[in-house]
C-alpha positions as CSV (number, residue, x, y, z in Angstrom):
1,M,19.4,-31.7,12.6
2,A,16.7,-29.0,12.5
3,Q,17.2,-25.8,14.4
4,D,14.7,-24.8,17.1
5,N,13.6,-21.2,16.5
6,S,11.2,-21.1,19.4
7,T,13.4,-18.7,21.3
8,G,13.7,-16.1,18.5
9,P,13.7,-15.6,14.8
10,G,17.2,-16.7,14.1
11,P,20.2,-14.9,12.8
12,S,18.8,-14.3,9.3
13,V,16.2,-11.9,10.5
14,K,17.6,-8.4,10.4
15,D,15.0,-6.7,12.6
16,P,14.1,-9.1,15.4
17,E,11.9,-6.5,17.2
18,L,9.7,-6.0,14.2
19,Y,9.6,-9.7,13.5
20,E,8.3,-10.5,17.0
21,R,5.7,-7.7,16.8
22,L,4.5,-9.1,13.5
23,R,4.4,-12.6,14.9
24,D,2.3,-11.3,17.9
25,E,-0.1,-9.8,15.4
26,G,-0.6,-13.2,13.8
27,E,1.7,-13.1,10.7
28,S,3.4,-16.3,9.6
29,K,7.0,-16.8,10.4
30,E,7.9,-16.4,6.7
31,K,5.9,-13.2,6.2
32,A,7.2,-11.7,9.4
33,A,10.8,-12.5,8.4
34,R,10.3,-11.0,4.9
35,I,8.8,-7.8,6.2
36,A,11.4,-7.4,9.0
37,N,14.2,-7.9,6.5
38,A,12.7,-5.5,4.0
39,A,12.3,-2.9,6.7
40,A,15.9,-3.3,7.8
41,A,17.0,-2.8,4.2
42,S,15.0,0.3,3.5
43,S,14.0,3.4,5.3
44,R,11.0,1.6,6.9
45,S,8.7,4.4,6.0
46,K,6.9,2.5,3.3
47,V,7.4,-1.2,4.1
48,G,4.1,-2.9,4.7
49,R,2.0,-0.1,3.4
50,R,-0.3,-0.8,0.5
51,G,-0.8,1.3,-2.5
52,G,1.0,4.3,-3.7
53,E,0.8,8.0,-3.2
54,S,-1.6,9.7,-5.5
55,P,-3.0,13.3,-5.3
56,S,-6.6,13.8,-4.4
57,Y,-9.0,14.3,-7.3
58,D,-9.5,17.8,-5.8
59,D,-5.9,18.6,-6.9
60,W,-6.4,17.5,-10.5
61,T,-7.3,19.8,-13.3
62,K,-10.7,19.5,-15.0
63,D,-8.8,18.2,-18.2
64,E,-7.1,15.5,-16.1
65,L,-10.3,14.5,-14.5
66,Y,-12.0,14.4,-17.9
67,D,-9.2,12.2,-19.3
68,R,-9.5,9.8,-16.4
69,A,-13.3,9.7,-16.8
70,K,-12.8,8.9,-20.5
71,E,-10.4,6.0,-19.6
72,L,-13.2,4.6,-17.3
73,D,-15.8,5.2,-19.9
74,I,-18.0,7.4,-17.6
75,D,-21.2,8.4,-19.5
76,G,-22.0,12.1,-19.7
77,R,-18.5,13.2,-18.8
78,S,-18.4,15.9,-21.6
79,S,-21.1,18.0,-19.9
80,M,-19.9,17.5,-16.3
81,T,-18.4,20.2,-14.1
82,K,-15.2,19.5,-12.2
83,D,-17.1,18.6,-9.1
84,E,-19.4,16.3,-11.0
85,L,-16.4,14.6,-12.6
86,I,-14.8,14.1,-9.1
87,D,-18.1,12.6,-7.8
88,A,-18.4,10.3,-10.8
89,L,-14.8,9.1,-10.5
90,R,-15.2,8.4,-6.8
91,D,-18.3,6.4,-7.5
92,S,-16.7,4.3,-10.2
């Protein structure tokens, strides 16, 4: 017999409060359960956030910016200033 979960997420969800909030925001039951369980198993600070932490191009050296521009095959990089490299990388 199937269990009726209409009154709550069930015993397998480790953070029922987060689960309910995610469901209220429109997430599917499966996704809300996965996120709630991941949050309970971690420090919560990074669960559900996209992307990583990367320093601003302003914090990079000119050589680092040049190398990144080379990876992206940005034309004219050899004669660019640091500010021009930053602008070109942001536009790419």
